[in-house]
C-alpha positions in Angstrom: 0.0 0.0 0.0 1.0 3.6 -0.1 0.1 6.8 1.7 -3.5 6.7 2.7 -5.8 9.5 3.7 -6.8 9.1 7.4 -8.7 12.2 8.6 -9.0 15.9 8.1 -6.8 17.6 10.7 -9.7 19.9 11.8 -11.7 16.8 12.7 -9.1 15.8 15.3 -8.9 18.0 18.4 -5.6 18.4 20.4 -5.6 15.5 23.0 -8.2 13.5 21.0 -7.8 9.8 20.2 -10.1 8.8 17.3 -10.6 5.5 15.5 -10.9 5.7 11.7 -11.8 3.0 9.2 -9.6 3.3 6.1 -11.4 0.6 4.2 -13.5 -2.5 5.1 -10.3 -4.2 6.3 -8.2 -1.7 8.1 -8.9 0.5 11.1 -6.4 2.8 12.8 -6.4 5.3 15.6 -5.3 8.9 15.0 -4.1 11.0 17.9 -3.1 14.7 18.1 -0.8 16.5 20.5 0.1 20.1 20.6 3.0 19.4 18.2 2.1 16.4 16.0 -0.4 13.9 14.7 0.3 10.1 14.9 -1.5 7.1 13.5 -1.4 3.8 15.5 -3.1 0.4 15.4 -6.5 0.3 17.0 -5.7 -2.1 19.8 -3.4 -2.0 22.9 -0.4 -4.3 22.7 -1.2 -5.6 26.1 -4.7 -7.2 26.1 -6.4 -6.0 22.9 -8.2 -3.1 24.5 -9.5 -0.6 21.9 -7.2 2.4 22.1 -10.1 4.7 21.0 -11.1 4.5 24.6 -7.7 5.7 25.7 -6.5 9.3 26.0 -3.6 11.5 25.0 -2.3 14.2 27.4 0.8 16.2 26.4 3.1 13.7 24.8 1.7 10.6 26.6 -0.8 8.1 25.2 -2.6 6.0 27.8 -4.7 2.9 27.4 -7.9 3.0 29.4 -7.9 -0.6 30.7 -4.7 -1.0 32.6 -3.3 2.5 32.1 -0.2 1.5 30.1 1.5 4.6 28.8 3.7 5.4 25.8 5.5 8.3 24.4 3.1 9.7 21.8 6.0 10.9 19.6 7.7 7.5 19.0 5.6 4.8 20.8 8.4 4.1 23.3 7.5 2.5 26.6 6.9 4.8 29.7 6.7 3.5 33.3 3.7 1.2 33.2 4.0 -0.5 29.7 5.9 -3.6 28.8 5.7 -3.4 25.0 6.2 -0.4 22.7 3.3 1.0 20.7 3.6 0.6 17.0 3.4 3.8 15.0 2.6 4.1 11.3 4.6 6.7 9.5 2.3 9.7 9.2 2.3 13.2 7.8 0.0 16.2 7.5 -0.4 17.9 4.1 -2.8 20.7 3.3 -4.8 20.1 6.5 -5.1 16.3 5.8 -3.6 13.5 7.8 -2.0 10.6 5.9 -0.4 7.3 7.0 2.0 5.0 5.2 0.5 1.5 5.6 2.1 -1.4 3.8 0.0 -3.9 5.7 -2.2 -3.8 8.8 -0.1 -4.2 11.9 -1.1 -6.6 14.7 0.6 -7.4 18.0 1.4 -10.9 19.3 -0.5 -11.5 22.5 0.6 -13.9 25.2 
């Protein structure tokens, strides 16, 4: 696949975490901080909790189920998480958010 349109930037508030269906097969979550927009898989890498229920404060993304936290810039683990958060390469052009998705990413669950 190539760069795919995800969402209009003005439909995503700062601090918002929103699930978006790209087609009938792939869903992603878009999140926006003061400084950037990121696109991630829809489920937490811990126990498949939908990340659309999570939240983003400053540069921290938090899952709503067990409060795992990641750096919203690069998906790296913060105190409570054991696995990093996958991030699709993303960009904003002309007020539109795009993600580069070669294939849908899924985590391996224990």
